[in-house]
C-alpha positions as CSV (number, residue, x, y, z in Angstrom):
1,X,-29.5,0.6,-7.0
2,X,-27.3,-1.4,-4.5
3,X,-26.4,-3.9,-7.3
4,X,-24.8,-1.3,-9.6
5,X,-21.5,-2.7,-10.8
6,X,-18.8,0.0,-10.6
7,X,-15.7,-1.8,-11.7
8,X,-14.9,-4.4,-14.3
9,X,-11.6,-6.4,-14.2
10,X,-10.0,-8.0,-17.3
11,X,-10.8,-11.6,-17.9
12,X,-7.2,-12.3,-19.0
13,X,-5.8,-15.4,-17.3
14,X,-3.0,-15.1,-14.9
15,X,-1.1,-17.6,-17.0
16,X,-0.5,-15.0,-19.7
17,X,1.7,-13.1,-17.3
18,X,4.2,-16.0,-17.2
19,X,4.7,-16.5,-21.0
20,X,8.3,-16.3,-22.0
21,X,10.5,-17.5,-24.9
22,X,13.7,-18.1,-23.1
23,X,14.5,-18.7,-19.5
24,X,16.9,-16.5,-17.6
25,X,19.3,-19.3,-17.4
26,X,19.3,-19.8,-21.1
27,X,20.1,-16.1,-21.6
28,X,22.9,-16.3,-19.1
29,X,24.3,-19.4,-20.8
30,X,24.2,-17.5,-24.1
31,X,26.0,-14.6,-22.5
32,X,28.7,-16.9,-21.2
33,X,29.2,-18.4,-24.6
34,X,29.6,-14.9,-26.1
35,X,31.5,-13.0,-23.5
36,X,33.1,-15.6,-21.3
37,X,32.4,-16.6,-17.7
38,X,30.9,-14.1,-15.2
39,X,33.2,-12.6,-12.6
40,X,33.4,-14.2,-9.1
41,X,31.1,-12.6,-6.6
42,X,32.8,-10.2,-4.2
43,X,31.5,-8.2,-1.2
44,X,33.7,-5.1,-1.8
45,X,33.8,-3.0,1.4
46,X,30.7,-4.5,2.9
47,X,30.5,-7.2,5.6
48,X,27.3,-9.2,5.3
49,X,28.1,-11.6,8.1
50,X,25.4,-10.2,10.4
51,X,22.6,-8.6,8.4
52,X,19.6,-7.0,10.1
53,X,16.6,-5.4,8.3
54,X,14.6,-2.7,10.0
55,X,11.3,-1.3,8.5
56,X,7.6,-1.8,8.2
57,X,5.3,-4.0,6.2
58,X,7.5,-4.2,3.0
59,X,10.4,-5.4,5.1
60,X,8.3,-8.0,6.7
61,X,7.0,-9.3,3.4
62,X,3.4,-8.3,3.9
63,X,1.3,-9.1,0.9
64,X,-2.4,-9.7,-0.1
65,X,-3.3,-7.8,3.1
66,X,-1.6,-10.2,5.4
67,X,1.6,-11.7,6.7
68,X,2.1,-15.4,6.3
69,X,5.0,-17.9,6.0
70,X,5.4,-17.9,2.2
71,X,5.2,-14.1,2.0
72,X,7.9,-13.8,4.7
73,X,10.1,-16.3,2.9
74,X,9.7,-14.0,-0.2
75,X,10.4,-10.8,1.7
76,X,13.0,-8.6,0.1
77,X,15.4,-8.8,3.0
78,X,15.3,-12.7,2.9
79,X,15.9,-12.6,-0.8
80,X,18.9,-10.4,-0.2
81,X,20.1,-12.6,2.6
82,X,20.1,-15.5,0.2
83,X,22.6,-13.6,-2.0
84,X,24.6,-12.4,0.9
85,X,25.1,-16.0,2.0
86,X,27.1,-16.6,-1.1
87,X,29.7,-14.1,0.0
88,X,30.0,-14.5,3.8
89,X,26.5,-13.7,4.9
90,X,25.2,-15.5,8.0
91,X,21.8,-17.0,8.9
92,X,18.8,-14.8,8.6
93,X,16.2,-15.5,11.3
94,X,12.6,-14.3,10.7
95,X,9.6,-14.3,13.1
96,X,7.7,-16.8,10.9
97,X,3.9,-17.1,11.1
98,X,2.2,-20.4,11.7
99,X,1.2,-21.4,8.2
100,X,0.0,-19.6,5.1
101,X,-3.5,-18.3,6.0
102,X,-2.3,-15.1,7.6
103,X,-3.9,-13.3,10.5
104,X,-3.1,-12.9,14.2
105,X,-5.0,-13.7,17.3
106,X,-4.8,-13.2,21.1
107,X,-6.3,-16.2,22.7
108,X,-9.8,-16.6,21.1
109,X,-9.8,-13.0,19.8
110,X,-8.9,-12.4,16.2
111,X,-6.7,-9.3,15.8
112,X,-6.0,-9.3,12.1
113,X,-7.7,-11.2,9.3
114,X,-6.4,-13.9,6.9
115,X,-5.1,-13.0,3.5
116,X,-6.9,-12.1,0.3
117,X,-7.0,-14.4,-2.8
118,X,-8.1,-13.9,-6.4
119,X,-11.7,-14.7,-6.6
120,X,-12.2,-14.8,-10.4
121,X,-13.1,-11.2,-10.8
122,X,-11.0,-9.5,-8.2
123,X,-9.6,-9.8,-4.6
124,X,-11.7,-11.6,-2.1
125,X,-11.1,-12.8,1.5
126,X,-9.8,-16.4,1.4
127,X,-12.6,-17.4,3.7
128,X,-15.1,-16.6,1.0
129,X,-13.4,-19.3,-1.1
130,X,-12.5,-22.0,1.3
131,X,-14.9,-21.3,4.1
132,X,-14.2,-20.2,7.7
133,X,-10.7,-20.7,9.0
134,X,-9.0,-20.6,12.4
135,X,-6.2,-18.1,12.7
136,X,-3.2,-20.1,13.9
137,X,-0.7,-17.4,15.0
138,X,-1.2,-16.4,18.6
139,X,0.9,-13.4,19.7
140,X,1.4,-15.0,23.2
141,X,3.3,-18.0,21.6
142,X,6.1,-16.6,19.4
143,X,9.2,-18.1,17.9
144,X,12.6,-17.5,19.5
145,X,14.7,-14.5,18.5
146,X,16.8,-12.5,18.1
147,X,15.4,-11.8,14.6
148,X,17.3,-10.4,11.7
149,X,14.1,-9.3,10.0
150,X,12.6,-6.6,12.1
151,X,9.9,-5.5,9.7
152,X,6.8,-4.4,11.6
153,X,3.6,-4.0,9.5
154,X,1.9,-0.7,10.3
155,X,4.9,0.9,12.0
156,X,5.4,4.6,11.5
157,X,8.9,6.2,11.8
158,X,8.6,7.2,15.4
159,X,7.1,3.8,16.3
160,X,10.4,2.1,15.5
161,X,12.2,4.1,18.2
162,X,9.4,4.0,20.8
163,X,9.9,1.9,23.9
164,X,7.0,-0.5,24.6
165,X,5.7,-0.6,21.1
166,X,6.0,-4.4,21.3
167,X,4.8,-4.8,24.9
168,X,1.6,-6.9,25.0
169,X,0.6,-5.0,28.1
170,X,0.3,-1.9,26.0
171,X,-2.4,-3.2,23.6
172,X,-4.2,-1.8,21.8
173,X,-1.6,1.0,21.6
174,X,1.2,-1.7,21.0
175,X,1.6,-3.4,17.7
176,X,0.8,-7.1,17.7
177,X,3.5,-7.7,15.1
178,X,6.0,-6.0,17.3
179,X,4.9,-8.1,20.2
180,X,6.1,-11.1,18.3
181,X,9.7,-9.9,18.1
182,X,10.4,-8.3,21.5
183,X,10.7,-11.6,23.4
184,X,12.1,-11.2,26.9
185,X,12.7,-7.4,26.3
186,X,9.1,-6.2,25.9
187,X,10.0,-2.5,26.4
188,X,12.9,-2.5,23.9
189,X,12.3,-0.4,20.8
190,X,12.6,-2.1,17.4
191,X,15.9,-0.2,16.7
192,X,17.2,-1.3,20.1
193,X,16.5,-4.9,19.2
194,X,18.5,-4.4,16.0
195,X,21.4,-2.7,17.6
196,X,21.6,-5.4,20.3
197,X,22.6,-7.8,17.6
198,X,25.7,-5.7,16.6
199,X,24.9,-5.9,12.9
200,X,27.6,-5.6,10.3
201,X,25.1,-4.5,7.6
202,X,21.5,-3.2,7.8
203,X,18.7,-2.0,5.6
204,X,16.2,0.7,6.5
205,X,13.2,0.6,4.2
206,X,9.8,2.3,3.9
207,X,10.7,4.3,7.0
208,X,8.1,7.1,6.7
209,X,5.8,5.1,4.4
210,X,3.1,4.5,7.0
211,X,3.5,8.1,8.1
212,X,1.7,9.2,4.9
213,X,0.0,5.9,4.0
214,X,-2.4,6.0,6.9
215,X,-3.5,9.4,5.9
216,X,-3.9,8.4,2.3
217,X,-5.9,5.1,2.9
218,X,-8.2,7.0,5.2
219,X,-9.0,9.5,2.5
220,X,-7.3,12.3,4.4
221,X,-10.3,12.5,6.7
222,X,-8.2,13.5,9.7
223,X,-8.4,10.3,11.6
224,X,-4.8,9.3,10.7
225,X,-2.7,12.5,10.2
226,X,0.6,12.8,8.4
227,X,3.6,12.8,10.7
228,X,5.3,16.2,10.9
229,X,8.6,16.3,9.1
230,X,10.5,17.3,12.3
231,X,9.2,14.2,14.1
232,X,10.1,12.0,11.1
233,X,13.6,13.5,11.0
234,X,14.1,13.0,14.7
235,X,13.2,9.3,14.4
236,X,15.2,8.7,11.2
237,X,18.4,10.4,12.6
238,X,18.1,8.4,15.8
239,X,17.8,5.1,13.9
240,X,20.7,5.8,11.6
241,X,23.0,7.0,14.4
242,X,22.2,3.9,16.4
243,X,22.7,1.5,13.6
244,X,26.0,3.0,12.4
245,X,27.5,3.6,15.8
246,X,29.7,0.5,15.6
247,X,30.7,1.0,12.0
248,X,28.0,-1.0,10.3
249,X,27.3,-0.3,6.6
250,X,23.9,-0.3,5.1
251,X,21.3,0.7,2.6
252,X,18.3,3.0,2.8
253,X,15.3,3.0,0.6
254,X,13.4,6.2,-0.2
255,X,9.7,6.5,-0.4
256,X,7.6,6.1,-3.6
257,X,4.6,8.3,-4.4
258,X,2.1,6.0,-2.8
259,X,-0.9,7.4,-4.7
260,X,0.4,5.7,-7.8
261,X,-0.4,2.3,-6.2
262,X,-3.5,0.4,-7.4
263,X,-5.3,1.1,-4.1
264,X,-5.7,4.6,-5.4
265,X,-6.0,4.1,-9.1
266,X,-8.3,1.1,-9.7
267,X,-11.8,2.5,-9.1
268,X,-12.6,5.1,-11.8
269,X,-14.0,8.5,-10.8
270,X,-16.8,8.1,-13.4
271,X,-18.1,4.7,-12.2
272,X,-21.8,5.3,-12.9
273,X,-22.4,3.7,-16.3
274,X,-25.9,4.6,-17.7
275,X,-26.1,1.2,-19.4
276,X,-26.3,-0.6,-16.0
277,X,-29.8,-2.0,-15.5
278,X,-30.0,-0.7,-12.0
279,X,-29.1,2.8,-12.9
280,X,-30.7,3.5,-16.3
281,X,-34.4,3.5,-15.2
282,X,-33.5,5.9,-12.4
283,X,-31.7,8.6,-14.3
284,X,-34.8,10.7,-15.2
285,X,-36.1,10.7,-11.7
286,X,-32.7,11.4,-10.2
287,X,-32.2,14.4,-12.5
288,X,-35.7,15.8,-11.9
289,X,-35.7,15.4,-8.1
290,X,-32.0,16.0,-7.3
291,X,-29.4,16.8,-9.9
292,X,-31.2,19.5,-11.9
293,X,-32.3,21.5,-8.8
294,X,-28.8,21.3,-7.2
295,X,-27.2,22.2,-10.5
296,X,-29.4,25.3,-10.8
297,X,-28.4,26.4,-7.2
298,X,-24.7,25.8,-7.7
299,X,-24.8,27.6,-11.1
300,X,-26.7,30.6,-9.6
301,X,-23.8,31.0,-7.2
302,X,-21.0,30.8,-9.8
303,X,-20.3,27.1,-9.9
304,X,-21.8,25.8,-13.2
305,X,-19.7,22.6,-13.4
306,X,-19.9,21.6,-9.7
307,X,-22.7,19.2,-10.4
308,X,-24.4,18.3,-13.8
309,X,-27.4,16.2,-14.6
310,X,-26.7,12.5,-15.2
311,X,-26.1,11.5,-18.8
312,X,-27.9,8.6,-20.5
313,X,-25.1,8.0,-23.0
314,X,-21.8,8.6,-21.2
315,X,-20.1,7.4,-18.0
316,X,-21.1,9.6,-15.0
317,X,-18.9,10.8,-12.2
318,X,-19.5,9.7,-8.6
319,X,-21.1,12.1,-6.2
320,X,-18.6,12.9,-3.4
321,X,-18.2,15.1,-0.3
322,X,-15.4,17.6,-0.6
323,X,-14.3,19.4,2.6
324,X,-12.5,22.0,0.5
325,X,-15.6,22.9,-1.6
326,X,-17.5,26.1,-0.9
327,X,-20.2,25.4,1.7
328,X,-23.6,25.9,0.1
329,X,-25.7,24.6,2.9
330,X,-27.5,27.8,3.5
331,X,-28.1,28.5,-0.2
332,X,-29.5,25.0,-0.8
333,X,-31.7,25.2,2.3
334,X,-33.1,28.6,1.2
335,X,-33.7,27.7,-2.4
336,X,-35.5,24.5,-1.6
337,X,-37.6,25.6,1.4
338,X,-40.5,26.9,-0.8
339,X,-40.7,23.5,-2.6
340,X,-39.8,21.0,0.1
341,X,-40.6,22.8,3.3
342,X,-38.1,24.0,5.9
343,X,-37.3,20.7,7.5
344,X,-36.6,18.7,4.4
345,X,-34.8,21.6,2.7
346,X,-32.6,21.9,5.7
347,X,-31.7,18.2,5.5
348,X,-30.9,18.5,1.8
349,X,-28.7,21.5,2.7
350,X,-26.8,19.5,5.2
351,X,-26.3,16.5,2.9
352,X,-25.3,18.5,-0.3
353,X,-23.7,21.6,1.1
354,X,-20.2,20.3,0.5
355,X,-21.1,17.9,-2.4
356,X,-19.7,17.9,-5.9
357,X,-19.2,15.4,-8.7
358,X,-15.8,13.7,-8.8
359,X,-13.3,14.6,-11.6
360,X,-10.3,12.9,-13.1
361,X,-8.2,14.7,-10.6
362,X,-9.8,12.8,-7.7
363,X,-8.6,9.4,-6.5
364,X,-11.3,7.0,-5.5
365,X,-10.0,4.5,-2.9
366,X,-10.2,0.8,-3.4
367,X,-12.3,0.6,-0.2
368,X,-15.0,2.6,-2.1
369,X,-15.6,-0.4,-4.3
370,X,-17.8,-2.1,-1.7
371,X,-19.6,1.2,-0.8
372,X,-20.7,2.6,-4.1
373,X,-24.4,2.3,-4.8
374,X,-25.2,0.9,-1.4
375,X,-28.1,2.4,0.6
376,X,-27.2,4.9,3.3
377,X,-29.1,3.9,6.5
378,X,-31.5,6.5,7.9
379,X,-31.6,8.7,4.8
380,X,-34.8,8.8,2.8
381,X,-35.0,8.3,-1.0
382,X,-34.0,9.7,-3.4
383,X,-31.0,11.0,-1.5
384,X,-29.8,7.7,0.0
385,X,-27.6,5.9,-2.6
386,X,-23.9,6.2,-1.9
387,X,-22.0,7.9,-4.7
388,X,-25.2,8.2,-6.8
389,X,-27.6,10.4,-4.8
390,X,-25.7,10.7,-1.5
391,X,-22.1,12.1,-1.5
392,X,-19.4,9.6,-0.7
393,X,-17.7,10.2,2.5
394,X,-14.3,11.9,2.8
395,X,-12.6,8.6,3.9
396,X,-13.3,7.1,0.4
397,X,-11.7,9.8,-1.8
398,X,-8.5,11.7,-2.1
399,X,-9.0,15.2,-3.4
400,X,-6.3,17.1,-5.2
401,X,-5.6,19.1,-2.0
402,X,-5.1,15.9,0.0
403,X,-2.9,14.5,-2.7
404,X,-0.7,17.6,-2.5
405,X,-0.3,17.1,1.2
406,X,0.9,13.6,0.7
407,X,3.3,14.5,-2.1
408,X,4.7,17.4,-0.1
409,X,5.4,15.2,3.0
410,X,6.8,12.4,0.8
411,X,9.3,14.8,-0.8
412,X,10.3,16.2,2.5
413,X,10.9,12.7,3.9
414,X,12.9,11.7,0.8
415,X,15.1,14.7,1.2
416,X,15.9,13.7,4.8
417,X,16.5,10.1,3.7
418,X,18.9,11.2,1.0
419,X,20.7,13.5,3.4
420,X,21.0,10.7,6.0
421,X,22.4,8.3,3.4
422,X,24.9,10.8,2.1
423,X,26.1,11.9,5.5
424,X,26.8,8.3,6.6
425,X,28.1,6.8,3.3
426,X,25.0,4.5,3.0
427,X,23.6,3.1,-0.2
428,X,20.4,4.9,-1.3
429,X,17.8,3.0,-3.2
430,X,15.6,5.1,-5.4
431,X,12.3,3.2,-4.9
432,X,10.4,6.3,-6.0
433,X,11.7,6.2,-9.5
434,X,11.0,2.5,-9.8
435,X,7.3,3.0,-8.9
436,X,7.1,6.0,-11.3
437,X,8.3,3.8,-14.1
438,X,6.1,0.9,-13.2
439,X,3.0,3.1,-12.9
440,X,3.6,4.9,-16.2
441,X,5.3,2.8,-18.8
442,X,5.7,-0.4,-16.9
443,X,9.0,-2.0,-15.9
444,X,10.9,-5.0,-17.3
445,X,12.1,-7.6,-14.9
446,X,13.9,-10.4,-16.8
447,X,11.4,-11.7,-19.3
448,X,8.4,-10.2,-17.5
449,X,6.7,-6.9,-17.8
450,X,5.3,-5.5,-14.5
451,X,3.0,-2.5,-13.8
452,X,0.8,-1.4,-10.9
453,X,-2.5,-2.7,-12.2
454,X,-4.5,-4.5,-9.6
455,X,-4.4,-8.3,-10.0
456,X,-2.8,-8.5,-13.4
457,X,0.1,-6.0,-13.2
458,X,2.3,-8.5,-11.4
459,X,4.0,-5.9,-9.1
460,X,1.3,-5.0,-6.6
461,X,-0.5,-7.6,-4.5
462,X,-4.3,-8.0,-4.0
463,X,-4.5,-5.4,-1.3
464,X,-3.5,-2.7,-3.8
465,X,-0.6,-1.4,-1.6
466,X,2.0,-4.1,-0.9
467,X,4.1,-5.9,-3.4
468,X,3.8,-9.4,-4.8
469,X,6.7,-11.9,-4.2
470,X,8.0,-10.9,-7.7
471,X,7.7,-7.3,-6.7
472,X,9.8,-7.9,-3.6
473,X,12.4,-9.7,-5.7
474,X,12.6,-6.6,-7.9
475,X,13.0,-4.5,-4.8
476,X,15.7,-6.8,-3.5
477,X,17.6,-6.4,-6.7
478,X,17.3,-2.6,-6.5
479,X,19.0,-2.8,-3.1
480,X,21.7,-5.1,-4.3
481,X,22.5,-2.8,-7.3
482,X,22.7,0.2,-5.0
483,X,25.0,-1.8,-2.6
484,X,27.2,-2.6,-5.7
485,X,27.4,1.1,-6.6
486,X,28.3,2.2,-3.0
487,X,30.5,-0.5,-1.6
488,X,32.1,-2.1,-4.6
489,X,30.3,-5.5,-4.5
490,X,29.2,-7.0,-7.8
491,X,26.0,-8.9,-7.3
492,X,24.7,-7.6,-10.7
493,X,27.9,-8.1,-12.7
494,X,28.4,-11.6,-11.3
495,X,24.9,-12.7,-12.1
496,X,23.8,-13.0,-8.4
497,X,20.5,-11.1,-8.6
498,X,17.1,-12.7,-7.9
499,X,15.4,-14.1,-11.0
500,X,11.8,-13.0,-11.6
501,X,10.6,-16.5,-12.6
502,X,11.5,-17.9,-9.2
503,X,8.8,-15.7,-7.5
504,X,5.0,-15.9,-8.0
505,X,2.6,-13.0,-8.5
506,X,-0.2,-14.7,-6.6
507,X,-0.7,-17.4,-4.0
508,X,-3.3,-20.1,-4.4
509,X,-6.2,-20.5,-1.9
510,X,-4.9,-24.1,-1.5
511,X,-1.7,-22.8,0.1
512,X,-2.5,-23.1,3.8
């Protein structure tokens, strides 16, 4: 059973994603011939001479589940800084990692792992392709600041205003990425580091993203709760007030509906294919020993569709644990005691009291892909196969109720972000609408078509959450367009946006 294959990725080649008939430059040349030269780039009311970016992993350039030099160079603030330099922008210093493997260490202790790569059928750790590697970036030996890019992977809103978040003495409560930027001011908050540089322009992006993402990627199991809106508002308003105190202008990005990302949409709820050699011979026994008795009990108590026998002809839903389902522990125990005896019946009651089959309304997390059909230690057969005869744990599934909690918090945060932008005459970037388009119809970027599919969509990197370099270029352009609309610059009209073809959708394992 542990060899059941639950997910099949397309065998299309990555090269197909880069097919194009005309280059962007050819299109621009054609436009020049038809309409005359493009206007000269102007900054409008904005002053880009000292640009500082504050945020979390997207700001840092995190991709493929890691931060590394190439990903940082393709971060959306660095892409923006390249355009700003054409109209008075200054240098843009980033806390670059040592090489392109990714991962952090403290002495001989590895803190974070190297990056993911495409393994032929899906994402795999780079070490599974090239063999063991030594993580090169030690957080006790960091580049010199101050840093214009203050993107801190993993940071929640309140972390960005918290003193000591980058103090190595506070590990494990400190953030190792924050340690790399604090330098000789270990107790300074991230926003204090930004304000100390007296920026003339700033970006605030994905502030609040991790406040809901941690809850979502842990399946809403309670281990990483959503930040209360009042706490988020306090942190946001403190950041905006500090960054605008000396008259700096800036742009704020709102939050996308994160459950549209491929981390939450790749693994189907009905992953149990009856044609799989490991499952097909077991269906009759599983139905007789488990599914049919449980179905009878649930039906007797008014839940006829909570669990149905496995089909031999159609894809079957995963078996999951749902904290919001009616607890039938006592009923299962009572019904099975005459057949199995009190001790075994009680065990079945405990295992299946909150169980049900997944539906199309559930989101199965990408992390479930390595857990489905594995044997659960300490549980006797037949009730010991994860997702098949043993309910998958709460941390691998987002139920509709948990999705509603995420959506409600995201909407509240976005209302606050919009209010802060409007009150301070800041550009507001509607990243939420961009992701909605990408996850539904797909989105055009120059001669490319991007969507949120894992591996082949071109927008979302191999970790299913963070963007590809091309995705960050699209994000940078969205900021530049919003800056045009708010401050009268003309990055778009003058042809000074990032070009999709200059940015990859994947990094080779040979890039080290």
